[in-house]
C-alpha positions in Angstrom: 81.7 -82.0 -100.8 78.5 -84.1 -101.4 75.9 -82.6 -103.7 72.6 -81.3 -102.2 69.2 -82.2 -103.6 66.7 -79.6 -102.4 63.9 -81.2 -104.3 64.3 -84.6 -102.6 61.3 -86.0 -100.6 61.5 -85.8 -96.8 61.6 -89.3 -95.4 58.3 -90.5 -93.8 58.2 -90.8 -90.0 56.6 -93.7 -88.2 53.0 -93.2 -86.7 52.3 -93.6 -83.0 50.1 -96.5 -81.9 47.2 -94.1 -81.2 47.4 -92.8 -84.7 47.4 -96.2 -86.2 44.1 -97.1 -84.6 42.3 -93.9 -83.6 38.8 -95.4 -83.2 39.6 -98.7 -81.4 38.7 -99.0 -77.7 41.6 -99.3 -75.2 42.9 -102.7 -74.3 42.5 -102.2 -70.6 40.2 -100.2 -68.3 36.5 -99.4 -68.6 34.7 -99.0 -71.9 31.5 -97.0 -71.9 28.6 -98.4 -73.8 26.1 -95.6 -73.2 22.5 -95.1 -74.3 20.9 -91.7 -74.0 18.2 -91.7 -71.3 14.8 -90.0 -72.2 12.8 -90.9 -69.0 13.2 -92.3 -65.5 16.7 -90.9 -64.9 18.5 -88.8 -62.3 21.4 -86.3 -62.9 24.2 -86.7 -60.4 27.4 -84.7 -60.3 30.9 -86.2 -60.6 31.8 -84.2 -57.4 29.5 -86.8 -55.6 30.1 -90.1 -57.5 33.9 -89.4 -57.6 34.2 -87.9 -54.1 37.5 -88.8 -52.6 36.4 -88.7 -48.9 33.0 -90.5 -49.1 32.7 -94.2 -48.9 31.0 -96.2 -51.6 28.0 -96.8 -49.3 27.6 -93.1 -48.7 27.8 -92.3 -52.4 25.2 -95.0 -53.2 22.9 -93.7 -50.5 23.2 -90.1 -51.8 22.4 -91.3 -55.4 19.3 -93.2 -54.2 18.0 -90.4 -52.0 18.4 -87.9 -54.9 16.5 -90.3 -57.1 13.3 -90.8 -55.0 10.3 -88.5 -55.1 9.6 -85.6 -52.7 8.1 -86.9 -49.4 9.6 -90.4 -49.7 10.7 -91.7 -46.3 14.5 -92.1 -46.1 14.9 -92.7 -42.4 17.3 -95.5 -41.2 14.6 -98.1 -40.6 13.1 -97.6 -44.1 16.5 -97.7 -45.8 17.5 -100.8 -43.8 14.4 -102.5 -45.0 15.1 -101.5 -48.6 18.8 -102.4 -48.7 20.8 -105.4 -47.3 23.5 -103.3 -45.5 21.7 -103.0 -42.2 20.9 -100.0 -39.9 24.4 -99.6 -38.4 26.2 -99.2 -41.8 23.3 -97.1 -43.2 23.5 -94.8 -40.2 27.2 -94.4 -40.7 26.7 -93.5 -44.4 24.1 -90.9 -43.6 26.5 -89.3 -41.1 29.1 -89.1 -43.9 26.6 -87.3 -46.1 25.7 -84.9 -43.3 29.4 -84.1 -42.7 30.1 -83.2 -46.3 26.9 -81.2 -46.7 24.9 -83.6 -49.0 22.3 -84.2 -46.3 20.6 -82.2 -43.5 18.3 -83.9 -40.9 16.2 -81.9 -38.5 13.4 -83.0 -36.0 10.1 -81.1 -36.4 6.9 -81.4 -34.3 3.7 -81.6 -36.4 0.4 -80.0 -35.5 -0.8 -83.2 -34.0 2.1 -83.4 -31.6 4.0 -86.1 -33.5 7.8 -85.6 -33.9 9.0 -86.4 -37.5 12.5 -86.1 -39.1 12.7 -83.7 -42.0 15.5 -84.6 -44.4 16.9 -82.2 -47.0 19.1 -83.7 -49.8 21.4 -81.3 -51.6 22.8 -82.3 -55.0 25.5 -79.6 -54.9 26.5 -78.6 -51.3 27.6 -75.1 -50.7 26.4 -73.8 -54.1 22.7 -72.9 -53.7 22.5 -71.9 -50.0 24.5 -68.7 -50.0 22.7 -66.8 -52.7 19.3 -68.1 -51.6 20.0 -67.1 -48.0 21.0 -63.5 -48.9 17.9 -63.2 -51.1 15.7 -64.6 -48.3 17.2 -62.2 -45.7 16.4 -59.3 -48.0 12.7 -60.1 -48.2 10.2 -58.8 -45.7 9.5 -61.2 -42.8 5.8 -61.6 -43.7 6.6 -62.4 -47.3 9.3 -64.9 -46.3 6.8 -66.7 -43.9 4.2 -66.9 -46.7 6.7 -68.3 -49.2 8.3 -70.8 -46.7 4.9 -72.1 -45.6 4.6 -75.7 -47.0 1.8 -76.3 -49.5 -1.4 -77.9 -48.0 -1.5 -81.7 -48.2 -4.0 -83.3 -50.5 -7.1 -84.7 -48.7 -7.2 -88.4 -48.0 -9.6 -90.4 -50.2 -13.0 -91.2 -48.6 -13.5 -94.6 -46.9 -16.6 -96.8 -46.4 -18.9 -95.8 -43.5 -20.5 -98.3 -41.0 -24.3 -98.3 -40.7 -24.0 -98.0 -36.9 -20.8 -96.2 -35.9 -20.9 -97.3 -32.2 -18.0 -96.1 -30.0 -17.0 -99.6 -29.2 -16.8 -100.6 -32.9 -14.7 -97.4 -33.7 -12.3 -98.1 -30.9 -11.8 -101.7 -32.2 -11.1 -100.2 -35.7 -8.4 -97.8 -34.2 -6.8 -100.8 -32.5 -6.6 -102.6 -35.8 -5.0 -99.6 -37.5 -2.4 -99.0 -34.7 -1.3 -102.6 -34.9 -0.4 -102.4 -38.6 3.0 -100.9 -37.9 4.0 -104.2 -36.2 3.5 -105.9 -39.6 5.4 -103.2 -41.5 7.1 -100.0 -40.1 6.0 -98.1 -43.2 2.4 -98.3 -42.0 3.0 -96.0 -39.0 -0.1 -93.7 -38.9 -0.7 -90.3 -37.2 -3.7 -89.8 -34.9 -5.4 -87.8 -37.6 -4.9 -90.5 -40.2 -6.2 -93.2 -37.9 -9.3 -91.2 -37.1 -10.0 -90.8 -40.8 -9.5 -94.4 -41.6 -11.3 -95.9 -38.5 -14.9 -95.8 -40.1 -13.6 -97.8 -43.1 -12.2 -100.5 -40.8 -15.4 -100.4 -38.7 -17.4 -101.1 -42.0 -15.3 -104.3 -42.4 -15.8 -105.3 -38.8 -19.5 -104.7 -39.1 -19.6 -107.1 -42.0 -18.4 -109.9 -39.7 -14.8 -109.8 -40.8 -12.4 -110.7 -37.9 -9.7 -108.0 -36.9 -6.9 -110.5 -37.9 -8.5 -110.8 -41.3 -8.6 -107.1 -41.7 -5.0 -106.7 -40.8 -4.0 -109.4 -43.3 -6.0 -107.8 -46.1 -4.4 -104.4 -45.5 -0.8 -105.7 -45.1 -0.5 -108.4 -47.7 1.4 -107.9 -51.0 2.7 -104.5 -50.1 4.8 -102.8 -52.8 8.6 -102.9 -52.4 9.1 -99.2 -53.0 8.6 -96.7 -50.2 5.1 -95.7 -49.3 4.9 -92.0 -49.9 1.6 -91.6 -48.0 0.5 -94.8 -46.3 -2.8 -93.5 -45.1 -3.9 -92.9 -48.7 -2.8 -96.4 -49.7 -4.8 -97.9 -46.8 -7.9 -95.8 -47.7 -7.7 -97.2 -51.3 -7.5 -100.8 -50.0 -10.4 -100.3 -47.6 -12.6 -99.1 -50.4 -11.5 -101.3 -53.2 -11.5 -104.6 -51.2 -14.6 -104.0 -49.1 -16.2 -107.4 -48.6 -20.0 -107.9 -49.3 -22.4 -107.7 -46.4 -23.2 -111.1 -44.6 -26.2 -113.0 -45.8 -29.6 -112.0 -44.3 -30.7 -114.2 -41.5 -34.4 -113.8 -40.6 -35.1 -113.7 -36.8 -36.3 -117.0 -35.3 -40.0 -116.5 -34.2 -40.6 -117.0 -30.6 -43.7 -118.5 -29.0 -46.3 -116.0 -28.1 -46.6 -115.6 -24.3 -49.8 -116.6 -22.6 -52.0 -113.6 -21.6 -51.9 -112.7 -17.9 -55.4 -112.1 -16.8 -56.3 -109.6 -14.0 -57.1 -110.7 -10.4 -60.8 -111.4 -9.8 -62.7 -112.1 -6.5 -64.7 -115.4 -6.5 -68.4 -115.0 -6.0 -68.6 -118.3 -4.1 -65.6 -118.4 -1.8 -64.3 -114.8 -1.9 -60.9 -116.1 -2.9 -58.8 -114.3 -5.6 -58.2 -115.9 -9.0 -57.1 -114.7 -12.3 -59.6 -114.6 -15.1 -60.8 -112.5 -18.0 -64.2 -111.8 -16.4 -65.6 -111.8 -12.8 -67.3 -114.9 -11.5 -66.3 -118.0 -9.7 -62.9 -119.6 -9.3 -62.1 -123.0 -10.7 -63.0 -124.9 -7.5 -66.3 -123.3 -7.1 -67.2 -123.8 -10.8 -66.6 -127.6 -10.4 -69.1 -127.7 -7.5 -71.9 -126.4 -9.7 -74.5 -129.0 -11.1 -74.2 -127.6 -14.6 -70.5 -128.0 -14.6 -70.8 -131.5 -13.3 
């Protein structure tokens, strides 16, 4: 029988490829080269960006909507103007997000009678609604109404005022404002906003600026990002770019009219004539020797 050697070394086993190069990146697939964000970033869950039933367009729309500020317009027309996909594909993507709970759109009538679409974006559907609903139901009705009331909107900036706010001038200013939405759909104004901005446009018209020139000044070089409050943007432009008044033109002096004398009765022929004082008419004065 062969002799045993209990003190002999155990033979070394071969290492796996992963153990040979533990810190090298994989030869295939994605490699992440990440930098930590400290500003201008949005936290998005993997349940959204890796959703199995959502299209890539819907996931991109959800990420964009979650990244914009509160109050930003995210309707179909605004998104179609922002992205190249077109209104049909964008509408389909929004319906996907509504179906899976990432988006909720409701129509609301404002105090001025205008109907607007209120959009609620949820970054985690089905997680925050149940507890919040139970807590809201347990509160008194008056308290819930006070807490659910939206905060008051910030007042619009002041605009220039015309020296003579004639009704015809203000109506022409309103016509200029209502026509801005044809240049850019983002410049759709409510009746209240148009009433506030009309004196500023009237001040431009009063300074001999044509309505087409006013529209051009208000709509040129608009920012690419959505306009959170277009009325405030227009109020700033009306004030900051107000043109100077036209040069003074002195009135042209007109010739003084000849004085109209009262009617007098001629002492010689009893005919009526105009003159500053009573006496004789022109014919009778020419017959006198002293006049000859």
